[in-house]
N, C-alpha and C positions, 0 to 999 in steps of 0.2 A: 501506804508501804504495796511496794510491787506484788502480785498475786503470784508471779511465776516463782519470785523470790521464797515468799511463802512456802510453795509447793515443795519448793528445794530444801527448804529445812526441814520440814514434816520429812521429807523422804533421809535427808542426812541424821535425822534425828531415830530414825526405827533403824537404819543402818548399824548404829551405835547399837541399839536394843539387839539386833543381830550378835554381833560382836560381843556382847558381853553376855547372852546364851551361851554360845559358844565357850567363854571361858569356864562360866560358874555352872554350867552342867557336865562338859566336855574336859575342864581345863586344855584347853585352844587340842584337844588333840581330836581333830577333823577324821569321817571316815569317809568323807564322799566330798564331790569336786565343791556343792553348794556351801557347805559347813567350811570345807577350804577355804573359797572366798572368804567369806565374812570375818573369818581366823584371820586371815592374811590381812585382808585390804579394808575390814566394817572399820578401824578406828581413822579412817579417811574424812568417816563425818565431822570430824571435831574440824579438820583443815577446812571444810566447807564453809562449816559452824563461823571461823575467824574471818573469812573472806566474809560472809555474808555481814558478820559481827560490824566489822569496818566499812562494809557500807552503807549499813543500816545509819549508824552514828553520825556518819557525815552528812546523808541527806536529812536527816530530820533535825541538823542544827544547821543547817545552811539558811543565812539572810538572819539567822539570831543569836540577837547578844544578849547574855547573861551571866553572872557572877559562876564564877569558875564553881563554888561552893553551891549554887542550887543547882548548876549541872550533875552534880556528884550527888547531892540529897535526893532527884530524881531517879538517878540510876542506883543508889540502894533502896531505896524502898521500894524500887521494881524488880531488884534483882535478889534481896537476903531476905525479906519473908521466906518465900519458899524454901530457900536455901537452908534457912534456919532449921525450919521443920523438918526437912527430911534426912538434916544432917542429927536431929534430935530420934529420929525414927529410930534410924540405922546405929547410931549408939547405944538405944533402950536393944535394940534385936542383936546386937554382938555381946552385950549383958545378958540377956535370955538363953539365946542359943549357942554360947561361946563351946561347950562340950561337943559339939556339932561341927563348930566352924574353926579348926584349930590356927587355921591362917590368918585370923581376924585377932583384934585384940583392938583395948582402950585405953586410955587414962587422959585425965582430966586436963591435964597442960596438954595434949596434944590436939585433945578434942575443944578446949578455948582456943589455940591456934589456928586449929579450922575454922570455926565462925567468925575470927579476924581474917581469914584469908593470907593468913602467915605462912608459907611454906614450911612444914618440917617433914623429919623421919616418923613415918607408920611405925610404929610402937608393934606391927605386925613382922617389922623388918621389910616388906618389900618396895622400898622408895619412896620418894615426897610426894606421898600420896594424903591428903586429907581422911575423917571419920567418912564421910561420905566421899568414895574415893574417884568419882567422876569429878568433883568439885575440884582436880587439877587444873581443868580447865579456866576454872570461874578466877582461880587467883592469876592467870593470863588478862582474863576479860577484868577484871578491877582494876590490874595492874596498868590495863589500854584504857579507861575508863579516867585513871587520876593523870594520866600525860595528856588524854584529849581534853582536859578540862581547861588545861595550859594555854591553850589556843584562841578560848575568847580577851585572853590579855592582849591579842596583835588581829591586824587586820585580816579581811577574810583572805584573800589571795596568798598570803602567808601562813595558813593553818594546815596545808596539808606537809609542808615542808618541816614545821617547825616539829609536829607530829616524831614525823620520822626522826628527826635531830634528836627529840627526848625517847623515842625507842631504841635507837643506836646507841644514845649514850650509858641508859641502864642496862642495856643488855650486853654490850661490848668494853663498856670503859668500866660502871663501876661493880659489875661481878668480877670483874678481873681483881682489882683493885679490893677485895672482900669488904665494900660496903653494903652491898645487900647479897641476897641469897644467890649461890652458883644456878640454882634454879631457873634464875631467868635469862641465863645465858643459854639460849635454845633459839634457834632459826626461825622456829613456829611464830613468834609473835611478827615476824615480819606479814604475816598472812594476813592482818587487820590492814596494813599499808595497801597491800594489794585489793582489797576491799573500796579504800579508801580513792584510790585512783581508780576503780570500776565508776566509782562514785563519780567523782570529778570527767568520766566520760561522758557518762550519762546526764548532767547537768551542762554540759557544752553542747549535746549531738550528736555525739560521736558515734554513738550505737545504736546502725540504723536498723530498724525492724526487717525481720525476714524468718524463714523455715527451715530451707534445705541447710543453705547455710552454717546456721547457729545446729542444726541437728549434728552435722558434721563436726561441728568442734567439739561436741557435747562426744559425741562416737571416739574421737580421736584425744581428750581430755579421761575418758574411763580406761580406755587401752592404754593409756601413758601410767595411769596408776595402778593396772594391773600389772603390768610387765617391769616396774619397778620397785623396787625395796623403798619402804621408808630411811633409810639410810642418810641422804640427804635431802631432809622433808619437805626446806621451802622448796628444791628444784623438783623432786621427783613427784609429790605428792601436793605443793601450795601452788604452784602454778595451773598446774592440770586442774584445779580447782576454783581455779580465780575464773581460767578459760571456761569452764562448766557455767558458774557461778553468771558469768559477761553474757553469754549463748542463751541462758534464762533470762537477761535483760531484753534481747534481741527479739526472743520467743512473748515477749508481755501482750502483745495482741489476744493472743491463742489461750489466752490465760485470764482476762480480764471478767468480773465477774461473777468468777466459779465462788459461791461464796464456801463449798464444802474444802475447796484448796485454802482460802483464807482460815477454818476453822481448824484446822491440820494442821498450821503452820503457827495458829497463836498460841495452840496447847505443847508446843515442840519442846517450850523450856520445862511445863513439867515434866511430859514425856519423858526428857532428858536425865533430871533430875530424880522421880522415884521407880523407874524402872527398875533400877537394880534392887530395889527394895521389895519389888514384887516377885522377880527372879530367885531370888534369895529363899524370898515365902516359898515360889514354889521348887525351887531346889530342896529344903530342907522338907518340903510335903515327899516327892518321889523318892529320896534316900530313906525318910523311913516305913515310906508304903511301898515301896518298889514301883513305883508308878512308872510308865513310857516317858522318857525326857520332850519328846515331841508332842505326846498328848496333854503333857502338862505346860511346856508353850503357848500350844495353841488355845488353852485356859486363861494364860498368863496376859496375849498378847489384847483381847478384849478389856481384860481388867486393867492396864496401862493404858487403855485409849480410852475408859471413862473414867479413870482416875485422874488423868492428866488435863481431859476437861473441865471436871468439877475445881479441879487445883486449877485451873487456868481461869476460871468463870469467879471463885469466891476469896482464891487466895491472892493471884499474880492481879488478875483487873480490879474485883472487889477491893480488894485492900488497901491496892496502890492506891486506887479512886478516892477510897475513905483518907487516907492519909495524905494523897496531895490536896485537897479541899481544907484539910485539919492545917498543915503546912501555909496552905498561900491565906488563910482565914488569919492564921497569926501575924502574916508578911504583912498584910493589910494594914491588920488591928495595929501594927507599930508603925508602919509609916504614916499612919492617923494618928497618931499621938504625936510623932516626932513635928508631924505638920502643924499640930496645936500647939507646940512648943515652940515653934518657933513664929506662930503669929505672936503670942501672947507675949 
């Protein structure tokens, strides 16, 4: 993994944390320029995530051939355990604290659909959000993984085009025909392709290392995001996010060997999942005891960071490795039995 990309992924996660702090504590009614920035622009962390996801999945599967099912199983055991845990925790929080959270609601049908990454209207009535509301992005991620699994049926040089065609078919054709949910008719899905394109450029050596030009590109990308609303999300936020990711790849020599940035990037998925739980807990405490929101947020930040690290170590990494070893052992045992039958 490129350390520069890890650093950017960590930054994107914490930008989303600040965005949801403004939502949960202030209902997006900012009183200052910094709060207004995170209110209006904090959601761009998701766009950066999607571009990085396309880049990482492309690079991690290059020169590898595997059954589509194995690719999906690897992604599922990497993504699902933490998501299910925090979805269950959010469901429990809603049940316990619902009198103080009138906007939140839960029912079993929607909860099960959330666990299965099936988009459905939230019973709270505020859109197509799962029980753990940040999980809406994972519905797109799982779609991307499913479609990307198709590439292993084709030659490596055709794979980016196969993914692009599959995403277009789903987002522009199947949704309009009513075959799948209109939730997927969103140009944000094409941000995965921007990440794949960056991966192609990187593999071919087309991204030169540098300092000042990449820094200028990052500034340009940030200014574009700052001045444009996400009404046309792919163009206004997706492309500038891709420019920022590409510039960070160019800056990789300045990040290499930085273990702290690697750890922060490793923890970003868990930070993304659990931060809303910590923020809601902080909001409930602030509401009940009349605490200063910013003082509460100052306590929430280290709790989110520590919780993200523990979650990564014990759930994402630890459980993933155990499940992968177990599945590999079963697969090897099955291959040995099949070979024995053939010899017999």
